[in-house]
N, C-alpha and C positions, 0 to 999 in steps of 0.2 A: 579477778573481776570478770563476771560473765558478760559477754557481748549480747545485747538484745537483738534477736533475730527479727528482721522486718517481715511483716506478714504481707502476702500478695494482696493487691487491690481487690475490692469486692467486684463481683460480676457486673453489677450495674455501671460501675465506673469504667470497667474495660469496654463495655458496650458504648458508653458515651465517648470514650477516646477513639474507638473505631469509627463512629459516626463523624466525629470532628475531623478525622484524617481523610475521610472519603470526600472526593471532589464534588462540586455541584454539577448539575446536568450541563450547564453552559461551559464549565471548565472541562468536563469529561468528553463531550462530543468531538471537539477538535482533536483530542488524543486518540479516540477510537477510530476516527476516519483519517487520521494521520494528515491533518491539514498542513502540517509543516512541509509536506511533499509538494504543496501547491506551487511554491516558488521554483521547483525543479521541473514539474510536469508540464504546466501550461506554456512556459517559454519554449520548451522543446517542441510542443505541438504547434506553436505559432511560427515555427521555421517555415511551414508550408506557405505562409503569406509572402515571404521573400522569394520563394521558389515558384509559386504559382500565380500570385496576384499580378494583374496588369496595372493597377493603380491603387493608391491608398484608400480610395473610396470602397474598394471591394472588401476591405476588412469589416466594414459596417453592414454588409449585405446579410440578409437573413440566413442563407444556407451555411456560410462559414461560422457564424455565431452558434447556430444549432449544432453543427459538427463538433465544435469545441465543447459545448455544453454536454453533449452525449458522452464524449470521451472522458470528461472530468467526472460526470455522475457515475459512470460504470467503473472507473478506476477507484474512486473513493468507496463505492459500494463493495468492491472486491476487498479493499483494505478493512472495511467494517466486518465483512464475513470472516476474514482471517482473524480479526481480533476476538470474535466470538468463539471460533473453533479452537484457538490457542489460549483461551482464557485460563484454563487450569495450568497449562505449561508456563505461561507468563507469570502466574501468581507465585511460582517457585523461585523466580529470579530475585536477586538482591540489588540488581542494577535498574536502569531506567525502564526496562520492559515491564517491571512490576506495576508501573503506573497505568499501563494499558489495561491490565486485568482489573485494577481498582476502578478505572473509568467504566469498564463494562458492568461491574457490580453496581456502580453508582446509578447508571441509567437503566440497567436491566436488559437482558437479552431480548425479551419480548418487544420492548419499545424500540430497540435497535433494529430488529427484523422489520418492524412497521416502517421505520425510516428507510431501510434498504428497499423495501417493496415500493415505497413512494418514489424513490430515486429511479427504479427500473420502469415504473409506469410512465414517468416523465420522459426518460430516455427513449423508450420504445415509441411513445407518442411523437416525439421529435423525429425519430427515424421514419415513421410512417409519413409524416409531413414532408420529409426530404424526398422520400420515394414518390410522393404525389407531385412535388415540384419538378423533379427530374424525369417523371414518367418512367421510372426504372425501379426494379426490385433490388438493385445493388446496395443502396444505403441500408435497407432493412437486413439484407443478407450479411453485410459487414458487422452490423450490430449483433445479430444472432451469433455470428462466429466469435465476436469478442466476448459475449456472455458465456459461451461454451468454454473458452480457454481461461477467462478471468475467474469465473466461479468454480470451474472444475479444478482450479489450482488448489483450493482449500477444502471444497465440499466432497464428501464421499458420494458415490463409490469411487470416483476418479482420484481425488486428492493427489494431484500430479506432483505436488511439492515434496512428497515422500517416495517418489518412484525413481529417484536417481537424478544425476546431474543433467543428462541429456533431455529427458522429458521435462524437467524443471526449466531448463533454459529455453526450450522450444515454446512451452506454454506461456511463460512469463514474457518472453520477447514478443510473441504474437499479440498477447492481450494488452500489453502496456505500450508497445512501440510500433510494431508493423501495422496492425489493423487500425488503431487510431490515426496513424499517419496517413494511411491510404484513404480513410474516410474523410479526413481533413482536406487532403488534396482533391478528392472527388467533389467536395462542396465548392471548390473554386473553379474546376475545369469541366466537371461533368464526366470525367474519366480519369484514370491513373496512367500517365504515360510510362512506357517501358523504360524510358531514360531515367526515371526516378528510382528504378529498381536498385541500382548500385548505391545510391544515397540512402535509401530506406534500409538496406541491409547494414550499411556502415553505421547509420544512426542507431539501429537496434543493437548492434554489437557494443557501441559505446555505452548506451543506456544500460544494457544488461551487465556490462563490466562494473558499473556502480553497484548494481544489485548483487553481483557475485561477491563484491567486497563486503556488502552488508551481511550476506550469508556466512562469510568467513567470521565476521564478528559474532554472529549468532552462535556459531559452532564453539568459539572460544568461551562465550557466556555459558553454554551448555556444560562445558568441561570444567569451568571455574569452581573453585572451592567456595562453600557458603561464606558470605561476608566479604567477598572480593568486590572492590569498588570498580565503577565504570572506567575510571582513569587508568587503573591497573590493566584492564583488558585492552584499552587503547595502546598503552605502553607495550604490551605483549605483541599486539598486531604490528606495531612499528618495528619491534625487534625482529619479528619473523620476516617482515618485508625487506628490511635493509641488511640483515645479517644472514638470513636464511637458516637460522638455527632454531631448534625446538627449545622453548622455554617453558618451564613448569610454573603454573600459578599456585601459590601456596597461601595459607592464611596470612593476613596482614599481622604485623607484630603487635 
């Protein structure tokens, strides 16, 4: 008895399935700008309140709020740029990163660039306001420096993230940790005390340590065979961490 071969679905049905699988704009934007990092980023930046503020009322002053807003806007703009630049690479993954590429497709790179441009206009406007309040060019200079390291991380011609471990570490640590921390401290004190230097360096090392672990997971995803599940990659990372052995990812049975 011959087995009837199933015919592939018609093109219009495939198109409908792809549209159905694509997230809505409201679902895609948090994925593109990695808003899940909010719970880790802002608490870290708020450490300056405990180090620099003289009273609880200072947390509600305009300069500290503007400083936190600038840091958040520029960090999330950096993540949005990275999502666009890595769109084709992320699309090849079979793990969670593929959802970032799908989110970029759902919103469209053009619309994302408009959002990023708006974020930067607001951030630089707040930086100018801080410079006016403190009668100093330092807030604006810090924001310009953060833009250089944050956006140069992903954008050509710099694309620091592909220049090796040391440039990667310096760029990301400055953009995500050191400069935002200095800006936040400045909004409380009007200067950055030298005594904070040791703490800032330690804070940057801890924060970059988390990012280094993330890069290690990205490397394992790059080397994984097609069809490898995210949990298998996490299991491999745990094996390398605790056993120090090289484990090969193979196709799931």
